[in-house]
C-alpha positions in Angstrom: -52.7 26.1 58.4 -55.9 24.2 58.4 -56.0 22.7 55.0 -54.4 19.4 54.2 -54.0 17.5 50.9 -53.9 13.7 50.4 -54.1 11.3 47.6 -55.2 7.4 48.1 -54.0 5.1 45.4 -55.9 2.1 44.8 -56.0 -1.1 42.4 -59.8 -0.8 42.3 -61.8 0.8 39.5 -63.5 4.2 39.8 -66.9 2.3 40.1 -65.9 0.1 42.6 -64.3 3.0 44.8 -67.6 4.9 44.4 -69.6 2.0 45.5 -67.4 1.5 48.5 -67.4 4.9 49.7 -71.3 5.3 48.9 -71.7 2.1 51.4 -69.9 3.9 54.1 -71.2 7.4 53.7 -74.8 8.2 54.9 -76.7 11.3 53.9 -77.0 12.9 57.5 -75.8 11.5 60.7 -78.4 9.8 62.9 -78.1 8.7 66.5 -76.7 5.1 67.1 -75.3 5.3 63.1 -72.9 2.7 62.0 -71.5 5.0 59.4 -68.1 6.5 59.7 -68.9 9.4 57.4 -71.7 11.7 56.5 -72.3 13.8 53.2 -72.5 12.8 49.7 -70.3 10.7 47.2 -71.9 10.9 43.6 -71.5 8.8 40.7 -69.2 11.2 38.8 -66.8 10.5 41.8 -67.1 13.7 43.5 -67.0 13.6 47.3 -68.2 16.0 50.1 -68.1 14.2 53.5 -67.4 14.6 57.2 -66.5 12.2 59.6 -68.8 10.8 62.3 -66.6 8.6 64.3 -66.2 11.2 67.0 -69.4 12.9 66.6 -69.9 15.1 69.9 -69.4 18.4 71.5 -66.2 18.8 69.7 -67.6 18.1 66.2 -67.0 21.7 65.1 -63.2 20.8 64.6 -64.3 17.8 62.0 -62.7 18.2 58.8 -64.8 19.0 55.9 -63.5 16.3 53.2 -64.0 17.1 49.6 -62.3 15.5 46.6 -62.4 13.7 43.4 -62.2 10.1 42.2 -60.1 9.5 39.0 -57.7 7.3 37.5 -58.1 4.7 40.3 -57.2 7.3 42.9 -58.8 9.6 45.2 -57.6 13.1 45.7 -58.8 14.7 49.0 -58.8 18.1 50.5 -59.2 18.2 54.3 -60.5 21.9 55.4 -62.1 23.4 58.5 -65.4 24.4 58.3 -66.4 27.8 57.1 -67.8 28.6 60.5 -65.0 27.9 62.5 -62.7 29.7 59.9 -64.5 32.8 60.6 -64.6 32.3 64.2 -60.6 31.7 64.4 -60.2 34.8 62.4 -62.5 36.9 64.6 -60.4 35.6 67.5 -57.2 36.3 65.9 -58.3 39.8 64.9 -60.1 41.1 68.0 -58.0 39.5 70.8 -55.0 41.7 70.2 -57.0 44.7 70.1 -58.9 43.8 73.3 -55.2 43.1 75.1 -54.0 46.6 73.9 -57.3 48.2 75.0 -57.1 46.7 78.6 -53.3 47.5 78.7 -53.8 51.2 78.1 -56.1 51.2 80.9 -54.6 49.5 83.5 -50.8 49.4 82.5 -49.9 46.2 84.1 -47.6 44.1 81.8 -49.4 40.7 83.1 -52.1 41.4 80.5 -49.7 41.0 77.6 -49.5 37.4 78.7 -52.8 36.7 76.6 -50.6 36.9 73.6 -49.0 33.7 74.2 -52.2 32.4 75.2 -53.6 33.1 71.8 -50.6 31.1 70.2 -51.0 28.1 72.4 -54.8 28.1 71.8 -54.4 28.1 67.9 -51.6 25.2 68.2 -54.1 23.1 70.4 -56.8 23.6 67.8 -54.0 22.8 65.1 -53.3 19.4 66.7 -57.0 18.6 67.3 -57.8 19.2 63.8 -54.6 17.4 62.5 -55.4 14.1 64.5 -58.9 14.1 63.1 -57.6 14.3 59.6 -55.2 11.8 60.4 -58.1 9.4 61.7 -60.2 10.0 58.7 -57.2 9.2 56.3 -56.5 6.1 58.0 -60.1 5.1 57.9 -60.5 5.9 54.3 -57.4 4.1 53.4 -58.5 1.2 55.1 -61.6 0.6 52.9 -59.5 0.4 49.7 -56.9 -2.4 50.7 
């Protein structure tokens, strides 16, 4: 659900692609930075980066981008951070138990409305993640035109 695969094809050589990405990626995000991504792009073509274009309070939904450069193309995997995955699993597992516990104590059907809230909450997170992935793909593709 929170994992996307994407391939960028280019007419540039592997070395040119690596050089372009290294020029666009800084090791660690700094205040007032002009870089769009932070992370690492090594000379063997392995990529481990995160976008910084919307760095702020909601940066926990930034996709972790890993990938490999080979045969004049960049294969990318966009994934949610491992901490956020654990938080989401915790919410998904604990909320139904909490709702059932509350329901057995007070016997009111309004408590069951928390189930749709959980679904809406996860959908909002998915749309937020997908929009950040789409913006990252657009930026990365613009580097190789």
